[in-house]
N, C-alpha and C positions, 0 to 999 in steps of 0.2 A: 507841696514843693514845686518850685518852678525849675524848669530845665535850663541849663546854661545855654546861651545863644552864642554861636560861633560868629565872631566878627570878621575873621579872615577866612577866605576859602581854603580848603585843604591844599597842601603843598603840591600834590600830584595834579591838581586842577590848574594852578596858576602857571602862567607862561613865563619864560625867562625875561621877556620884555617888560612885563609888569613888575617882576622882581627888581630889575634894574631901575625902573621908575621909582619904586619904593626905596631903593638904596640911595637914589639921588636926594630924596627927601630927608632921609635919616642916615648919616654916615656910619653909625654903629650897626645898623641893619646891613649895610654894604659890607662891613668888615665881617659880620657873622656869616653872610652868604659866601664871601670869599673863603673864609675858614672852612665852611662846610664843603665847598667845591674842592679845596685842597685835600681835605680828609677823604672825600670820595675818590679823587684821583689817586691818592696814596693806596687806598684799599683796592682799587682796580689794578694798579700796578703790582701790588703784592699778590693779588689773585692770579694775575697773568704769569708772574714769576713762579708761583707754586704749580701752575698748570704746566709750564715749560719743564720744571724739575720733574714732575710726575711723568711727563712724556719721555724725558731722557731716561728715567729709571725703567719705564716700561720697555723702551727700545733695548736697553742693556739686558733686561730679563729675557726678552725674545731672542737676542743674540746668544745668550748663555744657553737657553733651551735648544736653540738650533745646533750649537756646538756639542751639547750633551747628546743630542739625537744622533749626530754624526759619529761621535765616539761610540755610542751604543751599537750603531750599525756596523762599524768596523770590528767591534768586539764579537758581535754575532757572526760576522763573516769569518773570523778566525776559528770559530768552533766547528 
């Protein structure tokens, strides 16, 4: 058996400049690269929004714990 030879370098090795040069040679490759960039940007924006939401929920939880702690202190002081 012969092993398949990779004709293109791995994506993480290629630079954006060479990807743009390849896109200029083949318009479909440019469209594919643009679609991949848009998908990446969408995933990145979605992840950022999830992190913001997680931070907001954590802040609300901490505020509630602080309020609960104050209420408990006042209840203990009444005893």
